[in-house]
C-alpha angles and dihedrals in degrees: 000000000000150000099236110131118293098052106266128153106318104236114227092215132166158202152194138148145196125191100238117158118235138174116260115258121248118293114291114264122224117255094227121137132344120253108336130207088255092051091047091051090052091053092047099043109025098035100031098235120153130230087247091055091050090052090051091050090054110163090359088075089078096063089046091053089048092052091048092048097047102030104031095231121208121235088256092053091049089053090050089051094049093045090052094051092048092048091049093048092048089051092048091050090050092050092049092048090050091049092054091048093044092242117152114212116169098174093107106015140008128214123204135172114249111236124188091346094306140093132201113228129214090263091057096253117135112214135180119258132170118291125198124241100025129101121206109274133225127267104251112143092250094051124096113212114229112182124011144212123312146163128220137183110203128197123217116262116281107064126103103188145041131193125184144148120244130195100209113239127244104257141187126181108195095180108064108242088343103097116035124187117217141191093208134176127146155182115253133186108239143156127258093276098044089240104114128045131203107181135296141151140289110223130190142068135309135202119228135147091007098305141086122235135175120259142187118192114189137181126187124233094258092055088231099117132039118182131182125205123187136174122254090210117080126228125238119242123253123042125003132184108220124195118183130170150156089261094185135352107304092359129110128193132186125191125193122201133167124254090275093052095255108153115248106171143311139204135193140184137196118215109192096202105032096094099212107162119221091220089063093235093134099024132109112195120203145185126202155117132256148177113211125193144178130189091012120131102184137062089203101062092122100254120133148176109202133190099349104179126202116183143156088038114176134177125209140202137155090285095058135263143304140185110262090255138144092286089059106030119087100173134023109170148150110234137200133058120330089260092049093050089055087063092059124082124184132190114191108201098176125012101296097306094082118040145135127224133191130182111192122189095169116127 
């Protein structure tokens, strides 16, 4: 999780930026109201959805309305979006039912305990992940680095969900399984002023063995258990649409789709003693990038994460949605040691909801 104060899960977050010019996104919508009668009528009549489908979408109807309002989705794109949500929810329900029954099914996702800041994947690779209670260390020759530089944009408490597009960065990991690039946001348990933290989860995607996969890295409030969940399916390169949320009390879900809203894969995890509330009342949602490492003694090993681009980032609660802008964001920071932060460059195009990050460990 992250190194915010009260030793939680140290977030291996990230950052890098390029200064690439890009057109401004569509005008910012207001964050008034959740799904209205007029919006419901549009979904029912113009896009052919049924009352039953809307009930199944539940809180996921708000991001759909936002995408329709700001992107002018076609009927086909709306159907892609709906199909993806329903597939993800069905998968989440199956995973939860298996958990209750004690059934292990690793066809879609794997779950492993994090040990000494690392986790062993299904392919046998052991990779670094965040570990609670440790700050990034210095760079003396006898010191083993344990976490890495990162960048996060954090929303004020009160939101349960984030959606955004991401242009995946160009990446290179020179040390096999030693330096792992991440697109990494999260959902963290905090107080009303976003000043104290009590656990939570990192949510996003990681790059290992030449491919990207989804990941959830969670630590309970007592710092006694740290579990990692990752997708077995890989993600295509290019642009992704990511949708992650506190889908139920103590449960987190992330859905990956392509730029046209075609479902790719999803994962979820239930943490019995993490105390994330589905209404968002104690939740800080975040977006970001990271490079995590373990057993690495140099910040010049040649690895990099270049021009990762997060844009069209929105947050959602029961009152509606908003761009992740200055009225929503409470922190936007590079993290790590002073030397690690020097490796991170950030270019904010538009008010925290459209930015580039680069983390460059080349000599």
